[in-house]
C-alpha positions as CSV (number, residue, x, y, z in Angstrom):
1,M,79.4,17.2,49.3
2,Q,75.9,16.7,50.2
3,W,72.9,18.8,49.3
4,Y,69.6,18.6,50.9
5,D,67.6,20.9,48.1
6,E,67.3,18.7,44.9
7,A,66.6,22.0,43.1
8,L,70.2,23.1,43.9
9,I,71.6,19.9,42.6
10,D,69.7,20.1,39.4
11,Q,71.3,23.4,39.0
12,I,74.8,22.0,39.2
13,V,73.8,19.2,36.7
14,D,72.5,21.7,34.2
15,G,75.6,24.0,34.8
16,S,73.9,27.1,36.2
17,K,75.4,26.6,39.7
18,T,79.1,26.4,39.8
19,A,79.7,28.0,43.3
20,T,78.4,27.5,46.8
21,V,79.0,28.9,50.3
22,R,79.9,27.1,53.5
23,T,80.6,28.4,57.0
24,I,84.3,28.7,57.9
25,E,84.0,25.9,60.4
26,S,82.4,23.5,58.0
27,G,85.6,24.1,55.8
28,Q,87.2,21.7,58.3
29,G,84.6,19.0,57.4
30,L,81.3,17.8,59.0
31,D,80.9,14.1,58.2
32,A,81.8,11.5,55.7
33,F,79.7,13.3,53.0
34,N,80.9,16.9,53.9
35,T,84.6,16.4,54.1
36,P,87.3,19.3,54.0
37,L,87.5,20.8,50.5
38,H,90.7,21.1,48.6
39,V,91.5,23.2,45.4
40,G,91.9,20.8,42.5
41,A,90.2,17.8,44.1
42,N,87.2,16.1,42.6
43,Y,84.1,15.3,44.7
44,T,80.9,13.4,44.4
45,V,77.6,15.4,44.9
46,Y,75.2,13.5,47.0
47,N,71.5,14.2,47.5
48,Q,69.5,14.0,50.9
49,A,69.3,10.3,50.5
50,L,73.0,9.9,50.1
51,E,72.6,9.0,46.4
52,P,75.4,10.3,44.3
53,R,74.0,12.7,41.6
54,C,77.2,14.3,39.9
55,R,80.9,15.2,40.3
56,V,82.5,18.4,40.5
57,R,86.1,19.6,40.8
58,V,87.0,22.6,43.2
59,T,88.8,25.3,41.3
60,A,88.8,27.9,44.1
61,I,88.1,28.7,47.6
62,E,87.8,32.3,48.9
63,L,87.1,34.3,52.2
64,V,84.2,36.5,51.9
65,R,82.5,39.0,54.0
66,W,78.7,39.4,54.1
67,D,79.0,43.0,53.3
68,A,81.2,42.6,50.5
69,I,79.7,39.6,48.4
70,P,81.7,39.6,45.0
71,E,79.4,39.5,41.8
72,R,81.5,36.4,40.7
73,L,79.9,34.5,43.5
74,W,76.3,35.6,43.3
75,R,76.3,35.1,39.5
76,R,77.7,31.5,39.9
77,D,75.6,30.5,43.0
78,P,71.8,31.4,42.0
79,A,69.1,31.2,44.5
80,A,67.1,28.0,44.8
81,S,64.5,29.6,42.7
82,G,66.9,30.0,40.0
83,A,67.1,33.9,40.3
84,V,70.4,35.4,40.0
85,S,71.1,38.7,41.8
86,L,72.8,39.9,44.9
87,E,69.4,40.3,46.6
88,A,68.4,36.8,45.7
89,F,71.9,35.6,46.9
90,L,71.4,37.5,50.3
91,A,67.7,36.2,50.7
92,D,68.6,32.7,50.0
93,H,71.6,32.7,52.4
94,D,70.5,35.0,55.4
95,D,68.7,32.2,57.3
96,Y,71.4,29.6,56.2
97,F,74.2,31.8,58.0
98,G,71.7,32.9,60.9
99,N,71.0,36.4,59.9
100,P,74.6,37.6,59.7
101,D,75.9,41.1,60.3
102,G,78.1,42.8,57.7
103,G,81.4,41.5,59.2
104,F,80.4,38.0,59.1
105,E,82.9,35.8,57.0
106,F,82.4,32.7,55.2
107,L,83.8,30.4,52.5
108,A,82.8,30.7,48.8
109,V,83.7,27.5,47.0
110,Y,83.8,27.5,43.2
111,F,83.7,24.3,41.0
112,D,83.4,23.0,37.6
113,P,81.3,20.0,36.7
114,V,83.4,16.7,36.0
115,L,82.1,14.9,32.9
116,P,81.8,11.0,33.1
């Protein structure tokens, strides 16, 4: 799993971020660092420079609609600023998903840190 924002990786490392989102299409895998995800599997988190930063274990993947984002998702996926609210989640992901309408569906990926 590759992240381009170091602040998000820092949230994973400190335990405040235990979820992320992906487009349905990217759930099939994008490249060698963003492979298909499987519940129960461990993944290395890489930064933009492709340096390994930590490891996580995927615990659940769920299909979510933009107009029905569950509290468990926005509480576990804080904004890059660290804000935790539905409004912060929407603002942080609106551009990422290309200004989606209410019926837009995406994947929520829940994970736990893997201790060394």
